[in-house]
N, C-alpha and C positions, 0 to 999 in steps of 0.2 A: 272602571276598565272588570275590574275582578265581578264583579258580578254579568259583565259580558263575558266572561272565558265561561263563569258556571252555567252558564246562559247557555253557552253554545254548545258542551257538553250535554248538556241534560235534553237539549234539543234534538243535537246531532245525535244523538244512541235512542231517541225514542221517535227520531223520524219516518221510518215505517206505517205506526199507528199512529203521529199526527199528520201524517199527508192522507189518509184515507178521511180528514174531522174535517181540518182546516188548512188554507194558506199560510205555511210554516213561513217564508219569509214578509210573507205581512205582519206574522205574532214575533216575528223579529223588530219588523219595523217601530208597530203600535211598543215594545220592550223597550226601544232606544238604543238596543244593541248596536253595534255598529257594522255589523255580519250579514252575509246572504248565502243559500246552500242554493249550489249550482251541482244540474251532475256531469260529474266527472270524466271528459273526453280526454284529459293525456294519455300521449303514450305510456305501456308499461316498463317501469322500472322496477325490479325486483328490492328489494327490501335489503340494506344494505348490514342491521343486525340481526343476528339470527339466534336467537335466547327466549329468556321472556327475565322480566323483573315487577317491583310494583314501585307506581312513586306515590307516596306518600306525599298527598299537598293541604300546607296552612293555607287558609287565607284569612285576610283583617282588615275592618276599617277601623277606622277610629281608631287604633290600637287594642279593638275586641276583636276572640274569635267571631266570625259566620257562624250562621245556624249551620248551613252543607257542608260544616269543616271540621275537624280531617277528611278528603274527601279521600281515598287509598282505591289506585286503579291500576288490576293487577294483568301483563299485557302477554304476550304470546306473539311471538314473530318466526316466520317463515322465512321463506325466498320469495312468496305469495301472496302469506294469508296476513291478516292481524287477529288476533284477539285482548276485549277487553271487555276485563268481569269490574264491575267498580260499584264500590259499598260506601256507605256515608251514613250520619247518623240519622236517624230516621226516615232510613232505606229499608222496607219492608219487604220487598218483592226483590227476587235474584234474578237478572237482567242482564244477559251478557250482550255483546255485539260484536260478530263474525263479520271480516274486510277481505274479498277476494279480490288482492289488489290487478293479481295480470286478467279475470273474466270480468271487473267491474259490478262485480256484483257488493249487496248490503243486506245480513242477514241481523234479525233480533231476537232472542234466543230467549225462548219464556216457561220455566215448569207450573203449573195451577198447584190449588189444594189437593185437587187428585194424584200429581204427580205425571200430571198430560203434558206433553213435550208438544210446544208449537216453536215454527223458525217466519217470523215475518219477512218474505224477501222480498227487498227494493234494489232499483241499479244505484251503484252508489253517487253517491255526489261527495261534495267538495266542501269547504267552510271559507267564502271569500273573505278576507276584512277589510275596512275600510283604509286598513293603514297600505295594504297595495296598490291603491290606485295616488297614493302620494309617493309622488318622484325620489321623496328623498329617503334617501335607505339610512340603517341605523347608521348611528357612529359605536364599529366594531374596535376592539382594541383586547390581543390575546396578551397578557402583563406576562412580569419577569415573577408573581405572586407565584408558591407555588405552597401544595397539602398534599398532608396522609391522611385518604379515607379509605376506612375496609382496604387499607395493603396496598392502595392504587396511588400514586404520584400523580396529581392535578394538578391544573395550570388554571390561574384564573384569567378570565374571558370576563370582558365587561361590554354593552350592549346599550347604548344611547337614545331615545327620540325621545319627542313632545311632549309625549307622552309621560316616560318617566325611562327608571336604569334598572334591568336584567344584569346580572350576576352569575357567575355560576363558575362551577370546580369542573375541567374536562379531563379526567382521567388517561394520562398519552400512551399507556400501555394498553388500551381499546383502539384499534386502527378502526374507525367507524366516523367513515364522513360527518362533521354536525351540519353539513347540508342538508344531509338523507336523515336524518336523525330529528331535525325538527319537521322535516316536510313530513316521515307518518309521525310525527306525535303535534302536529298544528291544532287539533282539536283541542288541545289543554289549553289555550288560549296565548299562543305565542303568536306576535305579528313580524317578526324578521323579514328582510327583503333578500331575496337566498340570492344574490350579486352581491350579497353583506360577506356571505357565509363563503361562499367557495375560497378553496383552500384552508379552510380551517377544521382540524380530525382531533378525534377524542371526544370518547362520551362521558355526559352533563349527569358526576355521583350525586351534586348540589345544585341547587339553582331557588333565587330570591328575588323578584321582579316588586320596584317600590317607586308609586305613581309619583311625579314630578313633587306636583304636591303634597306628599307624604298621608296620604288622609289614605291611598291602600296600594297593603303589601302580600305578597303570596311567598310562599316556600314551599320545595318542591326537595325532598329527601328520599335517593333510590337506594330501595332496602331489597331481597332475596336477589343476585344477580347470580343469574346462570347465563355463560357464553356460549359459543358453537352450536350446540344444539336444543334443540324444544321435540315434547312429546308432539306428535302427530295426530293422534289421537284428539287432542284441543279441542281440530277444526272440524273435526266427525260433528257428520249430520243424523248419523246412525239416533233412531229411536225419536227422530222429530217429527213432527206433521208442519210439510214445509206450502205456507201459500205466498204466492208471488203475487203484492198490491203495486199499482199503480201509482206511476208521481205524476202528482199534480203540477200541470207547467202555465 
């Protein structure tokens, strides 16, 4: 599950480059990842969260941290755009991912050693997991458990599936539909069913996923949270040479 989540993040981020060379879904199947990338034709829905934060993600297998962890994903979100900036051990190149939710475009923003900036543009894709085809939704429960995180009163939420258990702490003073947050962050490996999340509110400041057999675990901590405003310059393509690439079907 953790390997699948990390692979989905990496391949989704490198989508424009990968499509110019290989059939990315064939690569995903060969890797054993239970995910597929398909064109995003869903109706436009504005992002419920406006602001920025960093997801500090730690992954473990058999009690040991995986080589790709900790992974830090700095996220900026406006009403219609998302920017992901990922850093991890061994990651030498700076590659940012810009997603235009409204016009359904995705850009891989790169800067070479000479300072040249290139934006590789392709149609927006979405990650479909095998769990989406499973009619059994996660068993979701918002408990009476509370915890103060960075001054926010958080409620404990659990979600159980046959693969494992997700435990999170949702800030109650940040009125974001949890359904929307998980839609926007789906590339981090979450596999909840939308119907199970309807009516749940709160912003997850910490969460952990543990596999049913206890061999795999992933922890996430939200850092540097800023609410209500975001620097629109973060989404600018000024100074970039934009190259549009076709999506292999």
